[in-house]
NULUMDO-59474 format. One record per residue: x, y, z of N, C-alpha, C, O in turn. Coordinates in steps of 0.05 Angstrom, whole numbers, padded with zeros to 5 digits, always signed. Atoms other than C-alpha are relative to their C-alpha. Layout:
XYZXYZXYZXYZ/...
This chain:
-00009-00016+00023+01599+02099+02469+00030+00008+00004+00038+00014+00026/-00028-00006-00002+01672+02113+02453+00004+00030+00007-00013+00046+00001/-00008-00027-00008+01706+02175+02480+00003+00017-00025+00016+00010-00044/-00001-00017+00023+01697+02233+02432+00028+00010-00006+00034+00019-00028/-00028-00009+00004+01771+02251+02442+00014-00019-00019+00035-00011-00031/-00012+00019+00018+01787+02189+02401-00007+00006-00029+00005-00005-00048/+00011-00004+00027+01750+02217+02340+00017+00020-00015+00007+00040-00026/-00018-00017+00016+01811+02250+02309-00002-00008-00029-00014-00029-00035/+00000+00006+00029+01821+02251+02234+00025+00010-00012+00037+00030-00002/-00025-00009+00014+01880+02257+02187-00003+00029-00009-00025+00038-00015/+00000-00029+00008+01899+02328+02168-00010+00003-00029-00008-00015-00045/+00007-00007+00027+01872+02362+02106+00024-00003-00018+00047+00003-00010/-00023+00003+00018+01914+02347+02044-00010-00006-00028-00033-00015-00032/+00003+00008+00028+01918+02338+01969+00026-00012-00010+00047-00007+00002/-00024+00011+00011+01967+02300+01926+00014-00020+00017+00039-00023+00016/-00012+00019-00018+01978+02246+01978-00001-00029-00011-00012-00033-00033/+00002+00028+00007+01985+02170+01975-00019-00014+00020-00019-00008+00044/+00018+00015-00017+01932+02123+02002-00003-00028-00011-00007-00032-00035/+00004+00028+00008+01926+02047+02001-00016-00014+00021-00018-00005+00044/+00014+00017-00019+01883+01994+02034+00015-00026+00002+00022-00039-00018/-00012+00027-00005+01914+01932+02066-00015-00012+00023-00014-00001+00046/+00016+00012-00021+01869+01886+02106-00022+00018+00009-00039+00026-00008/+00021-00016-00011+01824+01925+02152+00006+00030+00002-00008+00045+00015/-00009-00028-00004+01862+01991+02146+00004+00015-00026+00014+00004-00046/-00007-00019+00021+01867+02051+02100+00025+00015+00011+00024+00025+00033/-00024-00014-00008+01937+02082+02102+00003+00025-00017+00000+00024-00041/-00003-00026+00014+01950+02155+02084+00028+00012+00007+00035+00014+00030/-00026-00012-00004+02019+02187+02074+00004+00023-00020-00005+00022-00043/-00009-00021+00017+02046+02252+02047-00021+00020-00009-00043+00021+00003/+00018-00020+00010+02013+02307+02007+00007+00028+00009+00028+00032+00022/-00006-00028-00008+02009+02382+02018-00026+00015+00006-00048+00005-00001/+00022-00019-00005+01963+02438+02042+00010+00028-00009+00034+00032-00012/-00007-00028+00007+01962+02512+02023-00005+00018+00024-00027+00018+00036/+00002-00019-00022+01975+02563+02077+00010+00027-00010+00034+00031-00016/-00006-00028+00009+01973+02637+02056+00015-00002-00027+00036+00011-00030/-00010+00002+00028+01986+02619+01982+00026-00015-00002+00039-00015-00023/-00024+00016+00001+02045+02574+02001-00007-00029+00002-00024-00037+00017/+00003+00028-00002+02049+02500+01989+00017-00011+00024+00041-00007+00024/-00013+00011-00023+02066+02466+02055-00003-00031-00001-00025-00041+00000/+00000+00029+00002+02086+02393+02050-00003-00012+00028+00009-00003+00047/+00006+00013-00025+02060+02348+02105+00023-00017+00010+00039-00026-00007/-00024+00014-00010+02110+02312+02151+00004-00027-00013-00014-00042-00018/-00007+00025+00013+02147+02254+02120+00002-00023+00020+00005-00046+00012/-00003+00020-00020+02152+02217+02186-00026-00007+00014-00026-00017+00037/+00027+00007-00011+02077+02208+02197-00015-00017-00021-00014-00012-00045/+00019+00014+00016+02029+02156+02170-00025-00003+00016-00025-00010+00040/+00026+00001-00013+01955+02157+02186-00013-00026-00008-00013-00034-00031/+00015+00025+00006+01914+02093+02192-00029+00005+00008-00036+00016+00028/+00029-00001-00005+01839+02088+02187-00010-00028+00003-00008-00044-00016/+00011+00027-00005+01807+02026+02218-00028-00002-00013-00046+00012-00004/+00025+00001+00015+01752+02007+02169-00023-00010+00017-00046-00002+00012/+00022+00012-00017+01713+01968+02222-00010+00020+00021-00034+00023+00025/+00008-00018-00022+01714+02019+02278-00003+00029-00008-00016+00045+00006/+00002-00027+00010+01720+02083+02237+00019+00019+00015+00014+00044+00013/-00018-00018-00015+01777+02110+02280+00026+00004-00015+00037-00014-00028/-00026-00008+00012+01839+02147+02255+00021-00001+00022+00016+00005+00045/-00023-00002-00018+01908+02141+02287+00024+00010-00016+00027+00004-00040/-00025-00009+00013+01974+02175+02271+00023-00016+00013+00025-00019+00037/-00024+00015-00009+02039+02135+02275+00025+00014-00010+00026+00023-00033/-00026-00011+00009+02110+02162+02273+00016-00021-00015+00013-00045-00009/-00015+00019+00017+02157+02131+02222+00030+00005+00004+00039+00027+00012/-00029-00002-00003+02231+02117+02223+00014-00010-00025+00001-00015-00045/-00015+00011+00022+02287+02094+02176+00009+00021-00020+00013+00044-00013/-00008-00018+00022+02307+02124+02109-00024+00015-00011-00037+00006-00030/+00025-00014+00006+02251+02175+02105+00001+00012-00028+00020+00025-00035/+00002-00015+00025+02228+02199+02037-00003+00030+00007-00009+00037+00029/+00005-00028-00005+02226+02274+02029-00029+00006+00003-00046-00009-00008/+00028-00009-00001+02162+02310+02047-00007+00011-00027+00006+00029-00037/+00007-00007+00027+02127+02317+01980-00028-00007-00007-00042-00020+00009/+00026+00006+00010+02064+02313+01939+00003-00013-00028+00024-00011-00040/+00000+00011+00027+02045+02278+01875+00014-00026-00004+00018-00034-00027/-00012+00027+00003+02079+02211+01890-00022-00020-00006-00046-00015-00002/+00019+00022+00003+02046+02146+01870+00006-00021+00020+00029-00025+00028/-00004+00021-00020+02036+02089+01919-00016-00025-00007-00038-00023-00018/+00014+00025+00005+02017+02016+01914+00008-00019+00023+00030-00018+00033/-00005+00019-00022+02011+01960+01966+00004-00028-00012-00014-00037-00027/-00006+00027+00010+02044+01893+01950+00006-00018+00024+00027-00014+00037/-00004+00019-00022+02037+01837+02002+00007+00014+00026+00026+00007+00040/-00003-00013-00026+02032+01885+02060+00022+00022+00000+00027+00033+00021/-00020-00021+00001+02087+01933+02036-00010+00023-00017-00020+00018-00039/+00007-00024+00015+02073+02004+02014+00024+00010-00015+00045+00016-00003/-00022-00011+00016+02117+02026+01956-00009+00028-00010-00032+00031-00019/+00006-00026+00012+02120+02099+01935+00022+00007-00020+00046+00000-00016/-00019-00008+00020+02154+02128+01874-00006+00029-00009-00029+00037-00010/+00003-00027+00012+02167+02199+01848-00011+00020+00020-00012+00015+00044/+00010-00021-00017+02136+02262+01874+00014+00027-00006+00032+00029-00022/-00011-00028+00003+02151+02337+01879+00003+00012+00027-00015+00011+00044/-00005-00015-00024+02183+02376+01935+00014+00026-00006+00016+00034-00030/-00013-00026+00004+02220+02442+01945+00025-00002-00018+00033+00018-00030/-00023+00003+00016+02280+02413+01908-00006-00009-00029+00012-00012-00045/+00007+00008+00026+02241+02391+01847-00013-00027-00001-00023-00037+00019/+00013+00026+00004+02217+02325+01818+00018-00022+00010+00043-00020+00010/-00015+00023-00011+02238+02257+01846-00005-00024-00017-00026-00027-00030/+00004+00027+00011+02249+02188+01817+00010-00021+00019+00019-00043+00011/-00008+00018-00021+02266+02155+01883-00022-00020+00007-00046-00013+00005/+00019+00022-00007+02233+02090+01905+00005-00009+00029+00027-00014+00036/-00002+00008-00028+02218+02072+01977-00022-00021+00006-00042-00024-00009/+00022+00017-00010+02178+02019+02015+00001-00001+00030+00021+00004+00043/+00003+00003-00029+02152+02008+02085-00018-00023+00005-00039-00026-00009/+00017+00023-00007+02124+01945+02116-00023+00010+00018-00018+00021+00039/+00024-00009-00015+02053+01959+02140-00009-00020+00020-00024-00014+00039/+00009+00022-00018+02043+01892+02175+00020-00005+00022+00034-00025+00022/-00018+00002-00022+02083+01904+02237-00015-00007+00026-00038+00001+00030/+00013+00008-00025+02068+01873+02305+00000+00022+00021-00019+00024+00037/-00003-00021-00020+02091+01932+02346-00007+00028-00010+00000+00048+00003/+00008-00026+00012+02064+01987+02300+00024+00018-00005+00022+00042-00002/-00024-00015+00007+02135+02008+02282+00002+00000-00031+00005-00021-00043/+00000-00002+00030+02137+02034+02210+00028+00012-00008+00034+00035-00001/-00028-00007+00007+02208+02037+02180+00002+00002-00030-00001-00018-00044/-00004-00003+00029+02221+02066+02111+00027-00011-00008+00047-00010+00006/-00025+00009+00013+02274+02035+02066+00001+00011-00028-00018+00008-00043/-00004-00009+00027+02302+02066+02003+00010-00023-00017+00029-00036-00008/-00008+00022+00018+02309+02017+01945+00021+00011-00020+00015+00029-00036/-00022-00008+00018+02375+02025+01908+00012-00023-00016+00028-00019-00034/-00013+00023+00012+02392+01954+01887-00015-00011-00024-00014-00035-00029/+00014+00009+00024+02348+01951+01825+00019+00000-00024+00040+00013-00023/-00015+00000+00025+02374+01937+01755-00013+00017-00020-00037+00023-00018/+00011-00016+00021+02364+01978+01693-00001+00029+00007+00009+00038+00028/+00002-00029-00003+02350+02052+01685-00027+00008+00012-00047+00001+00000/+00026-00008-00012+02296+02082+01731-00013+00021-00018+00000+00034-00034/+00014-00022+00014+02243+02128+01702+00011+00027+00008+00023+00030+00029/-00009-00027-00006+02260+02201+01699-00017+00012+00022-00040+00003+00026/+00015-00013-00022+02238+02246+01757-00027+00011-00010-00028+00022-00032/+00027-00009+00008+02163+02263+01756-00018+00000+00024-00012-00012+00044/+00021+00002-00020+02101+02274+01797-00027-00002-00014-00029-00004-00039/+00027+00003+00010+02025+02269+01789-00003-00025-00017-00011-00024-00040/+00001+00025+00015+02029+02196+01768-00016-00020+00016-00024-00015+00039/+00015+00021-00013+01994+02132+01785+00014-00027-00005+00030-00029-00023/-00012+00027+00004+02013+02059+01793-00020-00021+00011-00038-00014+00026/+00017+00022-00010+01980+01992+01805+00016-00025-00002+00038-00026-00014/-00014+00025-00002+01999+01920+01817-00011-00019-00022-00036-00021-00026/+00008+00019+00021+01998+01869+01760+00013-00027+00005+00037-00030+00004/-00008+00028-00006+02002+01795+01778+00016-00001+00026+00028+00019+00035/-00013+00004-00026+02033+01766+01841+00025-00016-00004+00026-00040+00003/-00025+00013+00003+02104+01749+01824+00022+00021+00005+00017+00045+00004/-00021-00017-00008+02172+01778+01842+00009+00019-00022+00006+00013-00046/-00010-00020+00019+02200+01840+01809+00028+00008+00009+00038+00000+00029/-00027-00009-00007+02267+01875+01809-00001+00025+00018+00019+00038+00022/+00002-00022-00019+02240+01928+01857+00002-00011+00029-00005+00003+00048/-00004+00013-00027+02256+01881+01916-00027-00004+00014-00028-00005+00039/+00026+00005-00012+02181+01871+01927-00009-00028-00007+00005-00044-00019/+00011+00026+00005+02136+01811+01922-00021+00001-00022-00039-00016-00023/+00019-00002+00022+02098+01833+01860+00012+00018-00021+00034+00029-00017/-00010-00017+00022+02106+01871+01795-00016+00026+00000-00041+00026+00001/+00013-00026+00001+02091+01945+01793+00001+00010-00028+00023+00012-00040/+00001-00011+00027+02068+01974+01727-00013+00027+00002-00036+00029+00011/+00009-00028-00006+02060+02049+01726-00008+00014-00025+00005+00012-00046/+00008-00018+00021+02023+02097+01681+00007+00028+00009-00003+00038+00030/-00009-00027-00008+02056+02166+01683-00013+00021-00017-00010+00021-00042/+00013-00022+00014+02015+02227+01664+00017+00024+00004+00016+00037+00026/-00018-00023-00003+02066+02281+01651-00016+00026-00005-00028+00029-00026/+00015-00025+00002+02035+02350+01663+00018+00024+00005+00039+00021+00018/-00012-00025-00010+02056+02421+01668-00006+00002+00030-00027-00007+00039/+00004-00001-00029+02065+02435+01741-00025+00014+00007-00029+00037-00001/+00025-00010-00009+01997+02446+01772-00020+00005-00022-00040+00018-00017/+00019-00003+00021+01962+02442+01705-00012-00028-00007+00000-00048+00001/+00013+00025+00005+01914+02389+01680-00001-00008-00029-00018-00024-00037/+00001+00005+00029+01929+02387+01605+00014-00027-00006+00037-00031+00003/-00012+00025+00008+01942+02317+01576+00021+00006-00021+00015+00017-00042/-00021-00005+00019+02009+02321+01541+00013-00026-00009+00019-00029-00033/-00014+00025+00008+02042+02252+01542-00006-00022+00019-00005-00018+00044/+00005+00023-00017+02024+02184+01568+00023-00020-00005+00028-00027-00028/-00023+00017+00003+02083+02138+01581-00002-00023+00019-00006-00019+00043/+00001+00024-00017+02081+02067+01607+00027-00014+00000+00038-00020-00021/-00025+00014-00002+02144+02033+01632-00004-00024+00019-00015-00021+00040/+00004+00025-00015+02147+01962+01658+00028-00012+00005+00041-00021-00014/-00027+00009-00007+02211+01941+01695-00001-00030+00006-00012-00038+00026/+00000+00029-00003+02223+01866+01687+00024-00009-00017+00038+00007-00028/-00022+00010+00016+02274+01821+01654-00004+00006-00030+00015+00010-00045/+00007-00010+00027+02237+01838+01589-00014+00027+00005-00034+00028+00019/+00009-00027-00007+02225+01912+01589-00012+00015-00023+00002+00030-00036/+00012-00015+00022+02175+01937+01538-00005+00029+00008-00011+00034+00031/+00006-00028-00005+02167+02012+01533-00020+00009-00021-00015+00007-00045/+00022-00009+00017+02103+02040+01504-00004+00029+00004-00006+00039+00027/+00004-00029-00002+02094+02113+01488-00023+00008-00018-00025-00001-00041/+00023-00011+00015+02031+02148+01465+00000+00030+00003+00001+00040+00025/+00001-00029-00001+02029+02221+01447-00029+00010-00002-00044+00003-00020/+00026-00014+00002+01967+02263+01462+00006+00029-00006+00021+00042+00009/-00006-00028+00008+01969+02329+01426-00021+00020+00008-00016+00044+00008/+00022-00018-00008+01903+02357+01450+00007+00015+00025+00014+00003+00046/-00005-00017-00024+01914+02415+01498-00026+00006+00014-00034+00029+00016/+00026-00003-00014+01849+02404+01535-00005-00024+00017+00009-00044+00015/+00008+00024-00015+01817+02358+01585-00017-00018-00018-00030-00009-00036/+00012+00019+00018+01789+02295+01555-00018-00019+00016-00016-00021+00041/+00017+00021-00012+01738+02240+01569+00001-00026-00015-00017-00043-00013/-00002+00025+00015+01763+02185+01524+00012-00022+00017+00024-00016+00038/-00008+00023-00015+01779+02115+01548+00016-00019-00018+00008-00025-00040/-00018+00018+00014+01836+02069+01526+00008-00023+00019+00007-00020+00043/-00011+00021-00017+01863+02003+01551+00025-00011-00014+00028-00011-00038/-00025+00012+00009+01931+01970+01545+00000-00030+00006-00005-00039+00028/-00001+00029-00003+01936+01895+01533+00027-00008+00012+00048-00003-00001/-00025+00005-00014+01988+01871+01583+00014-00025-00009+00036-00031+00000/-00013+00023+00012+02002+01807+01544+00014+00007-00025+00036-00003-00031/-00012-00008+00026+02016+01839+01477+00013+00028+00000+00027+00035-00019/-00010-00028-00003+02033+01910+01501-00008+00017-00023+00008+00032-00035/+00012-00017+00021+01988+01942+01450-00024+00015+00011-00038+00005+00028/+00022-00017-00008+01939+01999+01459-00025-00006-00017-00023-00013-00040/+00025+00006+00014+01866+01991+01441-00008+00022-00019-00023+00016-00038/+00011-00023+00013+01857+02060+01412-00025+00009+00015-00033-00004+00035/+00023-00010-00015+01797+02101+01433-00023-00019+00000-00031-00029-00021/+00022+00019-00002+01741+02057+01459-00026+00014-00006-00031+00035+00004/+00026-00011+00006+01672+02069+01431-00019-00005+00023-00023-00028+00031/+00017+00001-00023+01624+02084+01487-00029-00002-00009-00037+00013-00027/+00029+00002+00006+01551+02062+01485-00015+00017+00020-00014+00012+00044/+00016-00017-00018+01505+02116+01513+00015+00024+00010+00034+00033-00003/-00010-00025-00011+01522+02175+01557+00028-00004+00011+00035-00026+00021/-00028+00000-00010+01594+02192+01577+00003+00022+00021-00011+00042+00020/-00006-00021-00019+01622+02232+01636+00012+00024-00013+00021+00023-00036/-00012-00024+00011+01645+02303+01626+00030-00003-00003+00043-00020+00010/-00029-00001+00002+01716+02318+01604+00011+00010+00026-00001+00027+00040/-00010-00007-00027+01761+02324+01665+00029-00008+00003+00041-00022-00014/-00027+00008-00010+01829+02318+01699-00001-00001+00030-00021+00007+00042/-00002+00001-00029+01852+02308+01771-00020-00019+00013-00027-00016+00037/+00020+00019-00010+01801+02251+01779+00013-00026+00009+00038-00028+00008/-00009+00027-00006+01807+02179+01803-00016-00020-00016-00040-00015-00021/+00013+00022+00014+01790+02115+01765+00009-00026+00013+00032-00034+00010/-00007+00022-00018+01787+02055+01811-00014-00026-00009-00038-00026-00012/+00013+00026+00006+01775+01981+01793-00016-00009+00024-00006-00009+00047/+00016+00010-00022+01717+01954+01835-00009-00029-00005-00021-00041+00012/+00005+00028+00008+01709+01887+01799+00016-00006-00024+00029+00012-00036/-00015+00008+00024+01740+01848+01742-00010+00015-00025+00006+00019-00044/+00011-00013+00024+01694+01885+01693-00012+00027+00006-00027+00037-00010/+00011-00026-00007+01678+01951+01728+00021+00019+00011+00039+00011+00026/-00017-00021-00009+01713+02017+01741-00017+00022+00012-00039+00028+00003/+00014-00022-00014+01692+02074+01788+00015+00026-00005+00038+00029+00003/-00010-00027+00005+01704+02146+01765-00011+00019+00020-00035+00020+00025/+00010-00019-00020+01701+02200+01817+00013+00027-00003+00038+00029-00005/-00009-00028-00002+01707+02276+01816+00018+00009-00022+00018-00002-00044/-00018-00011+00019+01760+02317+01781-00007+00030-00005-00024+00041+00008/+00004-00028+00008+01763+02386+01748-00009+00000-00029+00004-00012-00046/+00012+00000+00026+01719+02398+01687+00015+00017-00020+00033+00032-00013/-00012-00016+00020+01739+02429+01621-00005+00030+00004+00009+00047-00006/+00007-00028-00008+01706+02493+01648+00011+00008+00026+00003+00028+00038/-00013-00006-00026+01749+02491+01711-00020+00000+00023-00017+00015+00042/+00020+00004-00021+01690+02469+01754+00007-00025+00015+00008-00047+00003/-00004+00024-00016+01706+02421+01812-00025-00018-00001-00047-00008+00001/+00022+00018+00004+01664+02359+01802-00005-00018+00024+00014-00025+00039/+00007+00017-00022+01627+02316+01853-00015-00025-00010-00028-00039+00006/+00015+00023+00011+01598+02263+01806+00016-00026+00002+00040-00026+00006/-00012+00026+00000+01611+02189+01805-00012-00017-00021-00037-00016-00025/+00009+00017+00022+01606+02139+01748+00012-00028+00002+00034-00031+00013/-00010+00027+00002+01613+02064+01739+00001-00008-00029-00019-00006-00043/-00003+00009+00028+01641+02038+01673+00000-00031-00001+00015-00044+00014/+00001+00029+00004+01623+01967+01651+00018-00006-00024+00012+00001-00046/-00020+00006+00021+01682+01940+01612-00012-00018-00021-00004-00017-00045/+00012+00019+00019+01639+01886+01579-00018+00013-00019-00018+00007-00043/+00020-00014+00018+01584+01931+01552+00010+00027-00010-00003+00038-00027/-00010-00026+00007+01626+01994+01546-00020+00022+00005-00024+00040-00011/+00020-00020-00007+01572+02034+01581+00008+00013+00027+00020+00000+00044/-00003-00014-00025+01577+02087+01635-00027+00003+00013-00048+00007+00000/+00024-00004-00016+01525+02092+01690+00006+00020+00022+00024+00015+00038/-00005-00020-00021+01522+02154+01734-00014-00008+00026-00037-00016+00026/+00012+00005-00026+01510+02144+01808-00016+00025+00009-00007+00048+00004/+00018-00022-00006+01454+02187+01836+00000+00007+00029-00012+00028+00037/+00002-00004-00028+01465+02183+01911+00025+00013+00012+00030+00011+00036/-00025-00012-00010+01531+02221+01916-00006+00028+00012-00025+00041+00004/+00003-00027-00011+01539+02285+01958+00008+00021-00020+00032+00025-00025/-00005-00019+00022+01533+02338+01905+00014+00026+00009+00026+00040-00008/-00012-00025-00009+01559+02394+01949+00028-00005+00011+00039+00013+00024/-00027+00006-00010+01625+02360+01965+00018-00010-00023+00025-00033-00024/-00018+00008+00023+01668+02361+01901+00028-00007+00010+00037+00001+00031/-00027+00008-00006+01737+02330+01900+00017-00001-00025+00008-00009-00046/-00020+00004+00021+01799+02334+01857+00027-00003+00013+00032+00008+00035/-00026+00008-00010+01869+02307+01867-00002-00013+00028+00013-00008+00046/+00005+00016-00023+01841+02261+01920+00011-00028-00005+00024-00033-00025/-00005+00028+00004+01852+02186+01930-00025-00016+00003-00043-00007+00017/+00023+00018-00002+01802+02130+01921+00010-00029+00002+00024-00038-00016/-00010+00027-00005+01814+02060+01949-00024-00019+00004-00045-00011+00014/+00021+00021-00002+01772+01996+01946+00002-00013+00027+00022-00023+00035/+00002+00013-00025+01749+01970+02013-00006-00030-00002-00008-00041-00024/+00002+00029+00000+01739+01898+02034-00028-00010-00009-00031-00033-00015/+00026+00007+00010+01665+01899+02015-00008+00016-00024-00031+00024-00028/+00003-00015+00026+01674+01936+01949-00011+00028+00004-00022+00039-00015/+00006-00028-00003+01660+02004+01980+00025+00016-00009+00047+00007-00005/-00022-00017+00008+01702+02061+01952+00003+00021+00022-00015+00035+00030/-00007-00019-00021+01737+02104+02004+00016+00023-00012+00039+00020-00019/-00012-00024+00011+01752+02174+01978+00010+00017+00023-00006+00026+00040/-00011-00017-00021+01799+02214+02022+00014+00024-00011+00028+00023-00032/-00015-00024+00006+01826+02284+02020-00007+00013-00027-00029+00010-00037/+00004-00014+00025+01835+02325+01957-00008+00029+00005-00009+00039+00027/+00007-00028+00000+01816+02396+01940-00029+00004-00009-00039-00013-00024/+00027-00007+00009+01747+02427+01932+00000+00025-00017-00021+00035-00025/-00003-00024+00016+01774+02486+01892+00011-00006-00027+00021-00028-00032/-00015+00001+00025+01798+02498+01822+00029+00006+00006+00036+00030+00010/-00028-00003-00008+01872+02487+01835+00015+00019-00018+00037+00029-00011/-00014-00018+00019+01891+02529+01774-00004+00029+00008+00013+00046+00001/+00005-00028-00007+01861+02592+01804-00001+00005+00030+00006+00027+00039/+00004-00003-00029+01848+02579+01878+00009-00025+00014+00001-00047+00005/-00011+00024-00012+01884+02532+01925-00002+00002+00030+00018+00004+00044/+00004-00003-00029+01853+02537+01994-00018-00022+00012-00018-00026+00036/+00021+00017-00010+01800+02484+01999+00007-00029+00002-00008-00046-00009/-00007+00028-00004+01836+02420+02019-00019-00013+00020-00031+00000+00037/+00020+00014-00016+01794+02366+02053+00013-00022+00017+00035-00031+00010/-00010+00023-00016+01804+02313+02107-00023-00018+00007-00020-00036+00024/+00022+00018-00006+01736+02280+02108+00002-00024-00019+00013-00023-00041/-00001+00026+00015+01728+02208+02084-00028-00006-00010-00047-00009+00005/+00026+00006+00012+01672+02195+02035+00000-00029-00008+00018-00039-00021/+00002+00028+00005+01649+02123+02030-00023-00005-00018-00046+00001-00011/+00021+00005+00020+01610+02101+01968-00004-00030-00002+00014-00045-00008/+00007+00028+00002+01574+02035+01968-00007-00006-00029-00025+00006-00041/+00004+00007+00029+01577+02003+01898-00015-00026-00004-00023-00032-00027/+00017+00024+00001+01540+01938+01914-00011-00005+00027-00001+00006+00047/+00012+00005-00026+01496+01911+01969+00020-00012+00019+00036-00029+00012/-00017+00012-00020+01532+01896+02034-00009-00028+00007-00032-00036+00002/+00008+00027-00010+01533+01826+02063-00021+00002+00022-00025+00023+00034/+00020+00000-00021+01478+01806+02111+00012+00006+00027+00000+00021+00043/-00013-00005-00026+01527+01807+02169+00006+00030+00002+00001+00042+00023/-00007-00029-00001+01551+01878+02151-00026+00016+00005-00025+00035+00020/+00026-00015-00003+01478+01902+02145-00010-00002+00029-00020+00018+00040/+00009+00004-00027+01461+01872+02213+00017+00016+00020+00007+00028+00039/-00018-00015-00017+01522+01902+02246-00005+00030-00001-00004+00044+00019/+00006-00029+00003+01506+01971+02218-00026+00007+00014-00028+00028+00027/+00026-00005-00013+01434+01965+02243+00004+00002+00030-00008+00019+00044/-00005+00000-00029+01458+01948+02314+00016+00025+00008+00010+00038+00028/-00016-00023-00007+01511+02003+02312-00016+00026+00000-00011+00043+00017/+00016-00024+00001+01461+02056+02292-00021+00002+00022-00029+00024+00030/+00021+00001-00020+01411+02034+02345+00010-00011+00027-00005-00025+00041/-00013+00012-00023+01459+02016+02401-00013+00008+00026-00015-00008+00045/+00013-00009-00025+01423+02057+02454-00025-00016+00005-00030-00024+00028/+00025+00015-00003+01357+02023+02441+00005-00030+00006-00011-00042+00020/-00006+00029-00003+01390+01954+02440+00020-00006+00022+00030-00028+00024/-00021+00002-00019+01437+01966+02498-00002-00025+00018+00018-00038+00024/+00004+00022-00019+01407+01913+02544+00004-00027-00013+00011-00047+00001/-00004+00026+00013+01412+01858+02491+00028-00004-00011+00036-00027-00015/-00027+00002+00012+01482+01873+02464+00018-00017+00016+00034-00033+00005/-00019+00015-00017+01518+01844+02524-00005-00030-00001+00012-00045+00008/+00007+00028+00001+01484+01777+02511+00012-00014-00025+00010-00038-00027/-00011+00011+00025+01519+01767+02444+00024-00018+00006+00038-00013+00025/-00024+00016-00002+01573+01713+02435+00025+00019-00001+00024+00039-00015/-00023-00017-00002+01643+01742+02449+00011+00009-00027+00017+00033-00031/-00011-00008+00026+01668+01741+02377-00018+00020-00014-00009+00040-00026/+00019-00018+00012+01605+01774+02351-00002+00027+00015-00006+00048+00003/+00001-00024-00016+01605+01823+02409+00022+00019-00007+00018+00044-00009/-00022-00017+00008+01673+01849+02389-00005+00015-00026+00001+00039-00029/+00007-00013+00026+01648+01863+02318-00021+00022+00005-00020+00043-00007/+00021-00019-00006+01587+01898+02346+00011+00025+00013+00003+00047+00006/-00012-00023-00014+01628+01942+02392+00015+00018-00019+00014+00043-00017/-00014-00016+00020+01672+01964+02334-00020+00016-00017-00015+00039-00024/+00020-00014+00017+01610+01981+02293-00014+00023+00016-00021+00043+00004/+00011-00021-00016+01581+02021+02351+00019+00024+00000+00010+00047-00002/-00020-00021+00001+01646+02060+02354+00000+00014-00027+00002+00039-00029/+00000-00011+00027+01643+02069+02278-00022+00021-00003-00017+00043-00013/+00022-00019+00004+01575+02102+02279+00000+00023+00019-00009+00045+00012/-00004-00023-00018+01590+02144+02340+00020+00019-00011+00015+00044-00010/-00020-00018+00012+01652+02171+02306-00011+00014-00025-00007+00037-00029/+00012-00012+00025+01614+02182+02240-00019+00022+00007-00019+00043-00005/+00019-00020-00008+01559+02220+02275+00014+00025+00012+00006+00048+00007/-00015-00022-00012+01609+02261+02315+00013+00018-00022+00012+00043-00020/-00013-00016+00021+01647+02282+02252-00020+00015-00017-00014+00037-00027/+00020-00013+00015+01584+02298+02215-00010+00025+00014-00015+00046+00002/+00009-00023-00016+01562+02344+02271+00021+00022-00001+00015+00046-00004/-00021-00020+00002+01630+02378+02269+00001+00013-00027+00005+00037-00030/+00000-00011+00027+01626+02386+02194-00023+00021-00004-00019+00042-00015/+00023-00018+00002+01556+02418+02198+00005+00026+00015-00001+00047+00006/-00006-00024-00016+01579+02465+02253+00020+00018-00014+00018+00042-00014/-00020-00015+00015+01639+02486+02212-00012+00015-00023-00006+00038-00028/+00013-00013+00023+01597+02500+02151-00018+00023+00009-00019+00044-00004/+00017-00021-00010+01547+02540+02192+00016+00024+00009+00008+00047+00004/-00017-00022-00009+01603+02581+02222+00012+00015-00024+00012+00040-00025/-00011-00013+00024+01634+02594+02153-00021+00016-00014-00016+00038-00024/+00021-00015+00013+01567+02614+02124-00008+00025+00015-00015+00045+00003/+00006-00024-00017+01555+02661+02183+00020+00022-00006+00012+00045-00009/-00020-00020+00005+01621+02696+02171-00002+00012-00028+00002+00036-00032/+00003-00010+00027+01608+02701+02097-00024+00020-00001-00023+00040-00015/+00024-00017-00001+01539+02732+02111+00008+00027+00013+00000+00048+00003/-00008-00024-00013+01570+02782+02159+00018+00017-00018+00015+00041-00019/-00018-00014+00018+01625+02800+02109-00015+00013-00023-00008+00035-00032/+00015-00011+00023+01575+02811+02053-00019+00022+00008-00029+00036-00009/+00018-00020-00009+01533+02856+02095+00014+00022+00016+00002+00041+00025/
């Protein structure tokens, strides 16, 4: 079994960037609240989570470091993490940076991009971005970044304006005004060939609650995964839904941890279509900002492969199978050892979480009596 000292985990945070590249989840930036103050996490650290072994590591970063901030958007294009925008003590940002994640010596060097053409978007935070097609762009990357910017009052969740900007040799600009001063649960799509909006999509059957601060993650060509957020009644949500684009139906997942709500978290798609939700807040950020998280929730959206299922079974029962494990072929043995580490780390962190909750509940009981 791996040394328990290796079972570290990234710090608690909200408003951070997270991407998956290969076998790793990368986490950068964000903030925590300390005595009612927003404290931005170090800009020269990036945390990596090994999806196979379940181990976290922190790496120091060099180069033209972005400011320490929250609310930036991040996307991974051919092994490079790009971040744009964000908010720090000096206000909103419209700066663009990238770092190569595929380094041989684990040296991560930030570079600020200044040689783009055209006018950059105005400074902003609390935005999202994704990659569209695999061809060169004027952001000095190896793909095209198309961003959806949700402009909000600082620290509020009211939908005010949705603005899509696409930087290319042909630069369409699409603007849609939302006048409703409330959280919403409507769904729209943008046709990237004609640059026209669909209008509100008619949903067949039940729909999720109105919300903001949630994540909506593609898990297949025709499916989206909705997770968490803050309801119209300012209640942190822990539900999860899958939307079928073909049938326009929502289906609620029933096996989610109901006592672990999340908002302003990140959600990334793993290599076997599992969703990895990291960080975020468990509080209503409009009224209380103390409950940031650092646990990683993994949601299985489809059956795992036979190999993955077998590796998990061996990892969970490694003590019972100890005498047989050493007989495995070398390549398979390495995979098994990583999975043993994964389940040892998972069990260790779960024990720590339970102990922490028991201690907190004990103090609450003492305070109330």
